[in-house]
Structure formats: C-alpha cells, structure tokens
Steps between C-alpha positions, in 0.01 A plus 500: 500500500318672217181677601193424292412766244197717586392534136504123443267429794124501507232494772422133560856380439640266761851516638705178537373301797701370796432174686657433839636178632259331744485698826686288754579523869852601396353781283307629803800470732725689258235767439445539877873549550526755220192693592519475879141363506523194726129478579417140606214484243772467240746276679350300793278209404398434863391861537284504187337171592409649839322772298301247298709495181669198346834660416707817486452737204702755307558857603277734301802706402661191342238516226564872457874416462414253225295765321797738537715232339252476213537876440879507524534211257314720252649849570789632710405588857553873434215499246239410764308811605228343719435152629218386730352168604192369683505159667194296400562141623741297706796337324555151639812282517580326166302745286675643193413857429440615143555874462352678200459856380285669239519851358176681587594859405757701309554845644733794532599579858745773607631527145561123468324247282370230732279194512273396784501130574249279670692228694383163632677238711298175500552138577513247215127442536439869427403612852617857531722551806602860426365771269703801418583781267808685384594793284819454299687766294605388151707647218 
C-alpha cells in the first residue's frame, strides 16, 4: 500500500469511502464471537422485544471497526497516531454503513507531518451512527 502524499493533500479533501454489506444476524454473531460481547441486545430477539424494541441491533464497536477499516484502506495501520469514536445512533439489522473521512487539518506532531481527519459512519439515508476523528502520519 502506498501512503498518500502529505504535500498533495489539502484541508477539505475526502479520503476514499467504505460501504459495508448490510448488517445481518450473522454479522452480529461473528462480531460477538470475535469481540467476546455476547450481550442479548445484539443477539436475542426475544430479549430485545421484552425491552420494547423490535429487533436486535449492532454492537457500537462494530461501527468503530468499520471506521478503522476505512482508515487502513487509505494508510497502513502503523501510520495511525490517534483514533477515537463517539456513538450517536443505533445501527439496526439490514442497514449498510457508509464510512467517510475528510481532512480538517494539516499539522506537524512529534516531528511528523500529519493530517487530522473527521470521520463519519452513517446509514445510506445519511443518519450518522458514529462520529470520530483520527490523526495520521504521512510522508
């Protein structure tokens, strides 16, 4: 993978987006197994109905994983200096998540040329599910 060139980037530039497959029950089951998070809100339809919801919903950290994938499809993992996410809405079964990133700052940090990114993970209707930021070191 070739890292993007710092000099060729500008504030306001967007990085290539990433769109997930629809979130399925299998997705949630596999994520639960990998993460160790087997909370019934994500897996047990009878349980969530007893709590007044229609269906199970995705783990918040699944959306963060998709934003991480957005970053690592743009730069190697070792270029990521910081990465943080806030959960803003529930991700329901069958939603596709569209992950986007925009450069909001160019800076020098610890002797490295970096960009700060604003990240969003939203459904196809544009409802933000996760908002985040990252700092990435570039050549």
